[in-house]
N, C-alpha and C positions, 0 to 999 in steps of 0.2 A: 143950844142944847135941846130946845123943843123940837128940832128936826129929827132927833135920833130916838129910837125906841129901845136901844141897847147902850149900856154904859160899861166901858172896859175898865177892869181893875186888875192889879197884880198883888198877890199876897206873899210872893216869895220870888227870889231870883237865884240863878245858878243851877248847875246840875252836876252830880258826881260821876255820871256815866261818860263813856268816851267813844260814842258812836263816830265812825270815821267821817261821816258827811256833815256833822253838826258844827255850827259856829258858836253855840251857846257857851261852851267852856272858854272860847276865845274872847267873847264879848262880856259875858256875865260872870265867868269863873267857874271852877269846879266845886267851890264851896257853896252849899245850899243854905241860904238864910231867909228867915221869914219875918213878916210883921206879926204882931200879936193879934189874937182873935179879937180882942177889945178894940184895937186900932182899926181893923177892917170893918167891924160892925159900926163903928162911929162914922166912918166914911159913908157907909150905906145909909145911915140915919140922916147924915147931912145931905146926901144926894136926894133922898126922898122929901126932906123938908123944903128943899129949894126947887126941885124939879118934878116932884110926884113919883109915882111908882114907875120904874123902868126895869126891863130885864137887865141882868148883869152878866157880863162875859168875863170870866176869870182867865186871863191870858198868860198865866205863869208858864215858864219854861217846863216845869215838871210839878204840876199841881199837887199830886200825892207823893211827893218825894219823901215826906214823913207822915206816916199814917196817924200818929198821935196829934200832929198839927191839924190835919183835916178833921179829925173827930172833935178836937177842941173848938175849931172854927164853926163846925156844924152845930155843936151844942150852944155856942154863943148866939148863933143866928136863930135857933129855935127859941131860946130863952128871951130873945129880944121882941118876939111876937110881931116883928115887922112883916109886911106882906112881901114875900120874896119869890122870885122865879129866876133861876140862873143856870148857866151851862159853863163848861170849861174846856179849854185847850191847854195843854194836852195831858192825858193821864197815862200811866203805865198800868197794864192789866195785872202785873204781878206784884204791885206795891199795895197790899190790902190786907185786911183780915175779915172775919165773917160779918162784922157789923159796919164797916166803913161805908159801903155803897148804900146800905139801908139808911144810915145816918144822913148821907148826902141827899137822898130822896126826901127824907122827912124834913130837911132843911130848905127844900125848894129846888134842888137840882133836877132838871128834866132831860138833860142831854150831855153826853161826854164824847170826846174824840180820843180814841186809843191809838197811840203810835205803834202800829204793827210793822210797817215797812215791807216785810216779805213773809211768805209762808213756806219758804225754802230754808231748811235748817242750816245748810252750808252758807247761804247768803247772810243769814242772821249772824253766823259765826264770823264771817269775813268782815262784816261792818261793825263788829263788836257791840251788838245790841244788848247782850247780856239778857236775852229773853228766849225761852223755849216755847215751842208751839203748844205744849201741854199747859203751861202756865198762861199763855195767851188765851187759849180756849176756855180754860177754867175762869179766868177773869171776865171775859166777855159774857159768858153764861151767867155769872153772878151779877153783872151789871144789869143785864136784861131781867133777871129774876127779881131785882130790886125795883123794877118798874121805871128804869132810866133808859132812854133811847141811846143806842150805842152806834157810833160811827167810827170806822177805822181810817187811818191815814196810811197810805201805801205808796211805795216808790218804785219807779221803773228805771233800771239802768245802773244800779250800784254794782260794786265789785262782785263778780260771779253770776250776775243776773243775765238772763236771756229770755227768749220768747216763751220757753217752756216753764221757767220758774215763775214768770208773771202769770201764766195760765194756772199754775198751782195756787198762786195767791188769790186769783179770782175764785177758784173753786173752794178754797178755804172760806172765803167771805160768804159765798153762797150757801155752803153747808151750815154755817153758824147763823145764817139768816140775819145778818147785821142790818141795822136800819139805814145805813148809808155807808158807802165805800169810796173814798176819794183816792185817786191815783195821780201822782205827779212825777214828772221826769226828774231824775237826779241832777242836781245842779252843783258842780264843784265850786267851792269858794277858797280863795287864797289862805294858806296856812292850815287847811284841813288835810287829813290823811287822804281823802278822796281826791283832792287837787293833785297831791304828789303821785297818787296811783295813776291818774290820767296822764300826767306828764311822762310816766315811764311806759305805760301799757296802752294808751289810747291815742286818738287823733282829735284835736280840737276842731270843731266846726264853727265856733265863734271864738274870737281871740280877746276881745275887750271885756274883762269881767265886770267893769263898771256898768255895762249894759245888760248883764245877765238879769233875767226875771225869775223871781222865786217860784212862780207858777207858770213857767215857760211852756208853750205848746210846741216849741221847736227844740230838738235835742242840741245840747251844748257840745257834746262829744260823741264819738262812737268807738267801737273796738271791732276786732276781727270776729269775735263771737256774738256781737250784738250790734248790727249795723244801724245806721240812721233809719233806713226804711223799716227795719224790724222794730225799732223803738217807736216809730210812728204808728205801726200796726198795733203794737202792744197798748 
């Protein structure tokens, strides 16, 4: 443990959303369930007593799936008076109220990653993201206003995506002046809707899904509207 400056934790599992590319409902289920705030803080206390202060990475599928849970957890962390510095993957920009981001900052959060995927309304609809650009922009602005660094997670090559929609996503990130924007190629996994869509509408460039890499630099598939070369350019 002394080799690591960051300690990964999970406060809850599952996600009720149905994004077409996502394996979380297949692996962890659609029902979101969480550990108690007391249980999480006790693990942090144990960590610090054994290994000293370390940054904490909350690796939940959907950290702010329930706003009341986040606020209860933050209140418990603040009351503990433990020296805390943490970040989380991943949050939804639209799951919040006026106080949640401020409570997170007060509790020691300094960085979040927002699952944006695309800034094209039709792509968001096609992938069943259940997110509007208005809500995304409002959430990102509120995160930054609370003093938290905001990074977006974006995808290249989902249903309906092409070079122009990717350019729109880049422009959206630039306009909001996010602190970081990660772009990854869409990777279809078995039993997801994206996998089925590629089977019907695309051409596989790699066939053995056990060799797919989540952060692949090589396209897994292409379509007539978005070729391998264009995906690489994107």
